[in-house]
C-alpha positions, 0 to 999 in steps of 0.5 A: 474534530476538524480534519485535513488530509494531505494526500499524495496523488491526484483525486479528481472527478474522473477517478471518482466517476470510475469508482462509482461505475464499479470500474475502480476499487474504492479509495482509502482517501475518499473513504476517510474523507467521508467518515471524518468529514475531512478536507483534502489537499492533493497535487491538484490543490498545489497546481491550483494554488494562487500563492506565489510561495506554493508555486515557487516551492513546486518549482524548486523543491517538488510537489510534495514539499509544496503540498506540505507547505500548503498544509502548514498554511492551512493547519491552524484551521484544523484539529487533526491532520493526516499525511498519507506518506512520509514524503508529505509527513516529514516536511509538514512536521518540519514546518510545524516545529516551533509552533506551540498551537498545532493540529494532531499529526498522524503520518502513514510511513511506507519506509523510513529506512533510507538515510535521507529520511532518517536525518530528519529524525536524528537531526531535526527531531521531527518526531516531536511534531508527529503524534502517531506513525502508522506503518504496515510491517513489523520490520518497519515498526522495529526500525522506527522505535529502535533506530529512530527513537520514536516513543513506542506509544506513537507507533501503530502497526496496521495491515494494509488494505484491499477493497473487499467489495471490488476484489471479491470471489467471483464464482460466476467467472470460470476458473482456467485450471492452467492459468497462473497470474502475477501482477505488479511492478516494483521489485518484481522477480518475473525472471524467477517466475518465468524460469520456474514455469518453463516447460510446465503445462501452464499459461502465465499472464503477467500484469506488469504495471502499477497504478502509482508508477507511470513508466512501463516495465518490460521483460528482460528477455524474449518471452517463452511460449505461454507467457503473456506480458501486458499492462492491465487496468484495474477492472481487467486485472480483477477479471484476470485474478478471477480466471486464474487457478493460482496467483504468484507474487515473485519479489526481489529480496528487500527490506520493504513490504513490497508487493503487499497491495497485489498480495491483498488484492489476490487474497481478497479474490479468494485466491491461493497466493504464492509469494516471496518471503523477503525481509520486509514481506513477513506479516500477512501470509501464514505459510500453508494457511492463508498463502504460501511462501517461497524463498527469494530468487529460487525458481526450483522452490517456486516451481515445486510450490506451483506443482504441489498446488496444481496437484492438490486443488482442494488445498489451494481452495482451502488456502484461498478461502482462508485468505478471503477470511483474513481480508474480511477480518484484518485487511479490508478497506473498512477495517483499515479506515476504522483503525486510522480514524481511531488512531487519529482520534487518540492522537487528538485526545492526547495532544489536547490533554498535553495542551491543557496541562 
């Protein structure tokens, strides 16, 4: 199966060197490339393209559309294409409309709820050129089937992933019993966490940043004593997780599975994670088993959960161990890659069978 991956981002040699040196987690794009023997086109490919049409689209429509166009030009040489997000998958599907001979297209969908994305399904019917849609949340799965009208057999919900080799329990690092860590940037409710821990005998270290967001996130007010706020690289972030007694992911109410990367990283470290149960964050944590849920925007509930777990370190340990087992069974990078490869192979077989009829 000749395979092409269209990947949002830049995946050049510096990142690969950091991964090889053990300073960055393994990347799903590289793992899929190696398993499938795939070719990869990314934002660097757009910048390097000599084609005038690619450069023109880069200027007028943005890098994602230009990359989708580059993928559409390359598509006849492949049996299967994976797009790593809807910002690539939707324009590629639109460009494949009208083509009788085409590769099987598997698209990862992060969220298809915005109306600007829905119109491509209701108006252009781009789902006719998407053979499988992979999503990470049951709320998103329901939306794709019930609101967008995508046939149920085309929609596959899988767990997102953390690199279980990089993010792992580190018994050689002493746990600091008064240290609480939190991390991430998108839709984080750090004000709630700061209010919840005010006057508690704890230190709160907030790693306010994301590998996918370049702009800095700063605190909304002066920080109280005991709260440290900074951006971490991935290597130092892992050390912060390892040293922390409890991990917290406070999230503003929303419909998207916001915070899932951070939650899974912490769980892979064997940490007891307290997370906000939003409308979109419902499919990973089993409350009291492999993590703890608290309601959105409720510092009193968050404070009570922190105090309860600090007072019962044995319960926190058991929850952290079960979190690690969940990652190994359901949400490690290896499992993630296997499920995507299986989905792509099924999509290719189904399309080949349709074309043969």
